[in-house]
Phi, psi and omega in degrees: 000138182293137184237152183268133187223137173281137178203157168273131179236140177246122184263326183202157181295164181207163177259168179272152001281127176312324184298345178255305185290327181047064178301320176269109180264136183272117175239169168249109185260160177267133171240117186282158180297163177292141174261192185295140178072014183239162184220137174263131187232139164272107185283126182261314189213140188214125178278147165277121181241159185295333180291316176299320178298320186288327180291323189285328182284338183106000182291323179240110187301132174235147175278125191264154345278169186210165172253123178276177175103126191228002185228108178200179172225157184192190178241122174302118179263315192204141171246148173276176180306135176083001179282118192239339189272333180225161181211155190306144190093344183290133166281148186203160181258131168259123181234168203259006177225081176284166183227145178284331181086355190232340181285183185293316185288331177286322176301329179263019177078025178236067176295339182288347174247027180321121176294321180295305182305319179301314176303302179313313180307309180295336184268351183068027182238180174279164167303341182278349180095356186266150161260112192255351187251118172227164173225124189042040178087345177275136177297127170251125192284158177269151165263117176045027172085011185242294178047067197264359177279060179205171184281324178225149178211144166258126177237172173281153186300329171302345178266356194236127181236120173300141172228165178292151187289343177292343190266114180305134186293327182295336174272323187296328181312312194292343177291338180302327177214297190310313183284303192296319174301307181286315175289323178294332178296333180275309191272335178251303183296311183279326184049054183299116177280160172307150176086001190277163167255131181229128177246130171250119186252125181093115192239048163281200183300316184282332182283333177282336169294315179292321174307315189288325181291325176293326171298318180297323181292349174096019180296130190290315179240130179241107184259116178265121189236129175200175175269347181257118177307319185293327175288324180296312191293317176300321182295329171304307185301326183265006172127347174311131179272341174215156171228145178224128177279123190285359180270349175291138184291344180248029178316308180298310181303324182291319180289318175298328181285312184289348176251004181060042169126003181129159180271155180289324180223132175240117184258115190256119180233018189273330179080013173237152186297319183299330183289324181290315173304314182302307180309311180302317184291328187265004177279138178295163159305132183078003184271182183233136165250131175242128172244127178242004173290139177233091182284188180309143181311318184278357176293137180237167173239128186260102186230146180286122187296317180299322172302309175316309185284316194276336177279345182058041184267154180248138173229118183232142170275162183216105180253132181050037175058023183048037191260144168260096191315310185293336178272307198271331179294313170307321178297311180289326169307324173299323181284322177297315175297330169287349181081017178268345182221080187284058187305335180305331182287351180278336189297128181253021179120171178249148179226168175248183182298324184292338177273354192297314184299319178296320178295327174286332175291329176290317187295322181294330181284345178094007185266012183210144175260300176217102171282144185238132174274139176237096189297338184249009182076008186192161178249012178275128181294000000 
């Protein structure tokens, strides 16, 4: 049976301040029940991520109108025909790249590049091909198969991973994007070995997770780079051995001097072309640059090809941290349980639906790392 659900809906891109332009409208939408291969989830916590901010600003195109949000946790309420991996009552993490298991990318062991999910993302649908959200009879599109800025949401089974009930849902939500993208970029895409030197550029939720992962990987020096001194100080608290303000004119030279020629790995997570150029410049000969930042689609990287070849450098993209969620999320949760991945320290406070526009203004200003929307006002089931 179709249910009425409170949700945030974006109808058009907007400029800041969002508290004035108010791009996120709170609506009562119609949510269809789960069909075959689908799951109804009560959303308990949802992170405010820069990817959602970029979409609202128009930097990353989305099919309008849509319900935003792609990083969340919740409680399974109902499952459709054929669902076997979760059951009603399960606590779960919701993540943004489900996989079909049958496309070319999935067959070669790269489910984070699932072709079916890629097509569904562009279409604003679930990987089942369905649109589950409507308002006054009109289709409202999904965001990366999640659309978690809502009280309840229907997702494909492949977007839902059950977790133990002892994990706080407000912390679990961050594993749906910030953790898998940041930690995965270091341990999967870069495969940072012990004794390495690592620079992390961009200290948002994803960047701070990458920085902590570099420390856990045994890196000898972990250099945090950002333009905000408050974030650099916080990075020190989380384990950075060195910090450099990217606005310093000699930022690259500082890092080359402290590492005797450049870092082994430069991990760029700021999502701006200048940061990626800087990452390339501070990388040593034979070093590796990994980028998980997503600037405007038309942005390009201009690097000297002869230097790329003669220096034997590597430049790699990292989508979803090259993660296989059902393999990696339990591993990362184990680190959290041991106190080695304190994602709870990245939370910048809780908001309700009415605070969404102001919350994204704070994110844009650099005044928050990870704010968490609680659609029901609490994370208790």
